[in-house]
C-alpha positions as CSV (number, residue, x, y, z in Angstrom):
1,M,-0.1,0.0,0.0
2,K,3.0,2.3,0.6
3,N,4.0,2.3,-3.0
4,E,0.5,3.5,-4.0
5,S,1.2,6.9,-2.5
6,K,4.0,7.3,-4.8
7,R,2.2,6.6,-8.0
8,M,-1.3,8.0,-7.3
9,P,-1.8,11.8,-7.4
10,I,-3.2,13.5,-4.2
11,E,-6.7,14.4,-4.4
12,N,-7.3,17.7,-2.7
13,R,-11.0,17.7,-2.3
14,T,-13.2,14.8,-0.9
15,A,-16.9,13.9,-0.8
16,R,-18.6,11.5,1.6
17,L,-20.0,8.2,0.5
18,T,-21.9,6.2,3.1
19,I,-22.6,2.4,2.4
20,L,-24.5,-0.2,4.2
21,I,-22.6,-3.5,4.7
22,D,-23.0,-6.6,6.7
23,P,-21.2,-6.1,10.0
24,R,-19.1,-9.3,9.6
25,K,-17.9,-8.4,6.2
26,K,-17.0,-5.0,7.6
27,A,-14.9,-6.5,10.4
28,V,-13.2,-8.9,7.9
29,F,-12.5,-6.0,5.5
30,E,-11.1,-3.8,8.3
31,R,-8.9,-6.7,9.6
32,L,-7.7,-7.3,6.0
33,C,-7.0,-3.5,5.5
34,A,-5.0,-3.3,8.9
35,G,-2.9,-6.2,7.6
36,E,-2.0,-4.0,4.6
37,D,-1.2,-1.2,6.9
38,A,-4.1,0.8,5.2
39,T,-7.3,2.4,6.4
40,S,-10.5,1.2,5.0
41,S,-11.0,4.4,3.3
42,Q,-7.8,4.1,1.5
43,V,-8.7,0.6,0.2
44,V,-12.2,1.9,-0.8
45,R,-10.7,4.7,-2.7
46,R,-8.2,2.4,-4.5
47,L,-11.0,0.0,-5.4
48,I,-13.3,2.8,-6.8
49,R,-10.1,4.2,-8.7
50,E,-9.5,0.8,-10.2
51,Y,-13.1,0.3,-11.1
52,I,-13.2,3.8,-12.9
53,E,-10.0,3.0,-14.8
54,R,-11.3,-0.4,-15.9
55,K,-14.5,1.0,-17.2
56,Q,-12.9,4.0,-18.8
57,G,-9.9,2.0,-20.3
58,R,-7.6,4.6,-19.1
59,P,-5.8,5.9,-16.0
60,W,-7.9,8.1,-13.6
61,H,-6.7,11.8,-13.1
62,P,-8.4,13.8,-10.2
63,E,-8.6,16.8,-12.4
64,D,-10.9,14.9,-15.0
65,D,-14.4,16.4,-15.5
66,P,-17.0,13.8,-14.2
67,E,-19.3,14.8,-17.2
68,E,-16.7,14.1,-19.6
69,T,-15.5,10.9,-18.2
70,A,-18.7,9.2,-17.5
71,T,-19.6,6.1,-19.3
72,P,-21.6,6.8,-22.4
73,G,-25.2,6.0,-22.1
74,I,-25.1,6.7,-18.2
75,T,-26.4,10.0,-17.3
76,R,-25.8,11.8,-13.9
77,S,-29.1,12.3,-11.9
78,R,-30.1,15.8,-11.8
79,P,-31.3,17.5,-8.6
80,R,-35.1,18.2,-8.3
């Protein structure tokens, strides 16, 4: 996990993402993260970044515009 900080750009702004997860999965996940000397937030951010890169077919850059990098056919929900 320490190598990740060398290759990944620092993200200056953050937004909260709340998920509901089975308590047993959460406990196992946190134990596995601790075994990597990483927080659960760091691992979730890495997983999300990898998912975005896999879907887009290119590296993620924090300065990317979400509207321009969204998967074609998927529209962002608009506030009402």
